[in-house]
mmCIF file of the N, C-alpha and C atoms, coordinates in Angstrom:
data_MODEL
# 
_entry.id   MODEL 
# 
loop_
_atom_site.group_PDB 
_atom_site.id 
_atom_site.type_symbol 
_atom_site.label_atom_id 
_atom_site.label_alt_id 
_atom_site.label_comp_id 
_atom_site.label_asym_id 
_atom_site.label_entity_id 
_atom_site.label_seq_id 
_atom_site.pdbx_PDB_ins_code 
_atom_site.Cartn_x 
_atom_site.Cartn_y 
_atom_site.Cartn_z 
_atom_site.occupancy 
_atom_site.B_iso_or_equiv 
_atom_site.pdbx_formal_charge 
_atom_site.auth_seq_id 
_atom_site.auth_comp_id 
_atom_site.auth_asym_id 
_atom_site.auth_atom_id 
_atom_site.pdbx_PDB_model_num 
ATOM 1  N N  . MET A 1 1  ? 2.270  -0.599 11.173  1.00 0.00 ? 1  MET A N  1 
ATOM 2  C CA . MET A 1 1  ? 2.473  -0.120 9.574   1.00 0.00 ? 1  MET A CA 1 
ATOM 3  C C  . MET A 1 1  ? 0.787  0.511  9.188   1.00 0.00 ? 1  MET A C  1 
ATOM 4  N N  . MET A 1 2  ? -0.196 0.164  8.944   1.00 0.00 ? 2  MET A N  1 
ATOM 5  C CA . MET A 1 2  ? -1.678 0.610  9.107   1.00 0.00 ? 2  MET A CA 1 
ATOM 6  C C  . MET A 1 2  ? -1.526 2.264  9.376   1.00 0.00 ? 2  MET A C  1 
ATOM 7  N N  . MET A 1 3  ? -1.440 2.262  10.476  1.00 0.00 ? 3  MET A N  1 
ATOM 8  C CA . MET A 1 3  ? -1.305 3.707  10.984  1.00 0.00 ? 3  MET A CA 1 
ATOM 9  C C  . MET A 1 3  ? -0.226 4.457  10.240  1.00 0.00 ? 3  MET A C  1 
ATOM 10 N N  . MET A 1 4  ? 0.580  3.947  9.826   1.00 0.00 ? 4  MET A N  1 
ATOM 11 C CA . MET A 1 4  ? 2.063  5.032  9.229   1.00 0.00 ? 4  MET A CA 1 
ATOM 12 C C  . MET A 1 4  ? 1.489  4.988  7.499   1.00 0.00 ? 4  MET A C  1 
ATOM 13 N N  . THR A 1 5  ? 0.711  4.574  6.999   1.00 0.00 ? 5  THR A N  1 
ATOM 14 C CA . THR A 1 5  ? 0.218  4.208  5.546   1.00 0.00 ? 5  THR A CA 1 
ATOM 15 C C  . THR A 1 5  ? 0.634  5.129  5.137   1.00 0.00 ? 5  THR A C  1 
ATOM 16 N N  . GLY A 1 6  ? -0.397 6.306  5.724   1.00 0.00 ? 6  GLY A N  1 
ATOM 17 C CA . GLY A 1 6  ? -0.428 7.911  4.970   1.00 0.00 ? 6  GLY A CA 1 
ATOM 18 C C  . GLY A 1 6  ? 0.383  8.557  5.076   1.00 0.00 ? 6  GLY A C  1 
ATOM 19 N N  . ALA A 1 7  ? 1.613  8.413  6.209   1.00 0.00 ? 7  ALA A N  1 
ATOM 20 C CA . ALA A 1 7  ? 2.633  9.318  6.239   1.00 0.00 ? 7  ALA A CA 1 
ATOM 21 C C  . ALA A 1 7  ? 3.870  8.603  5.184   1.00 0.00 ? 7  ALA A C  1 
ATOM 22 N N  . THR A 1 8  ? 3.753  7.435  5.104   1.00 0.00 ? 8  THR A N  1 
ATOM 23 C CA . THR A 1 8  ? 4.390  6.629  4.205   1.00 0.00 ? 8  THR A CA 1 
ATOM 24 C C  . THR A 1 8  ? 4.020  6.858  2.767   1.00 0.00 ? 8  THR A C  1 
ATOM 25 N N  . VAL A 1 9  ? 2.860  6.947  2.568   1.00 0.00 ? 9  VAL A N  1 
ATOM 26 C CA . VAL A 1 9  ? 2.588  7.601  0.999   1.00 0.00 ? 9  VAL A CA 1 
ATOM 27 C C  . VAL A 1 9  ? 2.890  8.380  0.519   1.00 0.00 ? 9  VAL A C  1 
ATOM 28 N N  . VAL A 1 10 ? 2.770  9.436  1.545   1.00 0.00 ? 10 VAL A N  1 
ATOM 29 C CA . VAL A 1 10 ? 3.014  10.961 1.019   1.00 0.00 ? 10 VAL A CA 1 
ATOM 30 C C  . VAL A 1 10 ? 4.755  11.032 1.029   1.00 0.00 ? 10 VAL A C  1 
ATOM 31 N N  . THR A 1 11 ? 5.085  10.149 1.814   1.00 0.00 ? 11 THR A N  1 
ATOM 32 C CA . THR A 1 11 ? 7.046  10.464 1.790   1.00 0.00 ? 11 THR A CA 1 
ATOM 33 C C  . THR A 1 11 ? 7.184  9.984  0.808   1.00 0.00 ? 11 THR A C  1 
ATOM 34 N N  . THR A 1 12 ? 6.929  8.379  0.406   1.00 0.00 ? 12 THR A N  1 
ATOM 35 C CA . THR A 1 12 ? 7.175  7.668  -1.009  1.00 0.00 ? 12 THR A CA 1 
ATOM 36 C C  . THR A 1 12 ? 6.804  8.447  -2.404  1.00 0.00 ? 12 THR A C  1 
ATOM 37 N N  . ILE A 1 13 ? 6.020  9.334  -2.326  1.00 0.00 ? 13 ILE A N  1 
ATOM 38 C CA . ILE A 1 13 ? 5.603  9.884  -3.687  1.00 0.00 ? 13 ILE A CA 1 
ATOM 39 C C  . ILE A 1 13 ? 6.297  11.318 -3.692  1.00 0.00 ? 13 ILE A C  1 
ATOM 40 N N  . ALA A 1 14 ? 6.544  11.913 -2.492  1.00 0.00 ? 14 ALA A N  1 
ATOM 41 C CA . ALA A 1 14 ? 7.507  13.106 -2.566  1.00 0.00 ? 14 ALA A CA 1 
ATOM 42 C C  . ALA A 1 14 ? 8.741  12.731 -3.035  1.00 0.00 ? 14 ALA A C  1 
ATOM 43 N N  . THR A 1 15 ? 9.197  11.768 -2.002  1.00 0.00 ? 15 THR A N  1 
ATOM 44 C CA . THR A 1 15 ? 10.737 11.097 -2.791  1.00 0.00 ? 15 THR A CA 1 
ATOM 45 C C  . THR A 1 15 ? 10.905 10.946 -3.969  1.00 0.00 ? 15 THR A C  1 
ATOM 46 N N  . GLU A 1 16 ? 9.925  9.978  -4.723  1.00 0.00 ? 16 GLU A N  1 
ATOM 47 C CA . GLU A 1 16 ? 9.743  9.778  -6.128  1.00 0.00 ? 16 GLU A CA 1 
ATOM 48 C C  . GLU A 1 16 ? 9.677  10.695 -6.898  1.00 0.00 ? 16 GLU A C  1 
ATOM 49 N N  . ALA A 1 17 ? 8.995  11.699 -7.057  1.00 0.00 ? 17 ALA A N  1 
ATOM 50 C CA . ALA A 1 17 ? 8.769  12.747 -7.527  1.00 0.00 ? 17 ALA A CA 1 
ATOM 51 C C  . ALA A 1 17 ? 9.762  13.530 -7.263  1.00 0.00 ? 17 ALA A C  1 
ATOM 52 N N  . SER A 1 18 ? 10.767 14.077 -6.061  1.00 0.00 ? 18 SER A N  1 
ATOM 53 C CA . SER A 1 18 ? 12.210 14.482 -6.118  1.00 0.00 ? 18 SER A CA 1 
ATOM 54 C C  . SER A 1 18 ? 13.188 13.995 -7.256  1.00 0.00 ? 18 SER A C  1 
ATOM 55 N N  . ILE A 1 19 ? 12.990 12.651 -7.215  1.00 0.00 ? 19 ILE A N  1 
ATOM 56 C CA . ILE A 1 19 ? 14.068 11.731 -7.832  1.00 0.00 ? 19 ILE A CA 1 
ATOM 57 C C  . ILE A 1 19 ? 13.912 11.690 -9.234  1.00 0.00 ? 19 ILE A C  1 
ATOM 58 N N  . SER A 1 20 ? 12.949 11.688 -9.379  1.00 0.00 ? 20 SER A N  1 
ATOM 59 C CA . SER A 1 20 ? 12.189 11.973 -11.081 1.00 0.00 ? 20 SER A CA 1 
ATOM 60 C C  . SER A 1 20 ? 12.628 13.381 -11.554 1.00 0.00 ? 20 SER A C  1 
ATOM 61 N N  . LYS A 1 21 ? 12.373 14.486 -10.674 1.00 0.00 ? 21 LYS A N  1 
ATOM 62 C CA . LYS A 1 21 ? 12.597 15.929 -11.429 1.00 0.00 ? 21 LYS A CA 1 
ATOM 63 C C  . LYS A 1 21 ? 13.945 15.944 -11.574 1.00 0.00 ? 21 LYS A C  1 
ATOM 64 N N  . SER A 1 22 ? 14.910 15.460 -10.446 1.00 0.00 ? 22 SER A N  1 
ATOM 65 C CA . SER A 1 22 ? 16.287 15.506 -10.706 1.00 0.00 ? 22 SER A CA 1 
ATOM 66 C C  . SER A 1 22 ? 16.896 14.726 -11.798 1.00 0.00 ? 22 SER A C  1 
ATOM 67 N N  . ALA A 1 23 ? 16.336 13.491 -11.895 1.00 0.00 ? 23 ALA A N  1 
ATOM 68 C CA . ALA A 1 23 ? 16.947 12.080 -12.906 1.00 0.00 ? 23 ALA A CA 1 
ATOM 69 C C  . ALA A 1 23 ? 16.339 12.924 -14.417 1.00 0.00 ? 23 ALA A C  1 
ATOM 70 N N  . ASN A 1 24 ? 15.376 13.362 -14.244 1.00 0.00 ? 24 ASN A N  1 
ATOM 71 C CA . ASN A 1 24 ? 14.827 14.070 -15.825 1.00 0.00 ? 24 ASN A CA 1 
ATOM 72 C C  . ASN A 1 24 ? 15.201 15.540 -15.735 1.00 0.00 ? 24 ASN A C  1 
ATOM 73 N N  . PRO A 1 25 ? 15.815 16.016 -16.624 1.00 0.00 ? 25 PRO A N  1 
ATOM 74 C CA . PRO A 1 25 ? 16.263 17.252 -17.213 1.00 0.00 ? 25 PRO A CA 1 
ATOM 75 C C  . PRO A 1 25 ? 15.069 17.921 -17.658 1.00 0.00 ? 25 PRO A C  1 
# 
């Protein structure tokens, strides 16, 4: 978990950002 934290955080932020942009016109 600790070793994957960096990648997980980046992926999560990118995913949430994409969802937010898609949800908000």
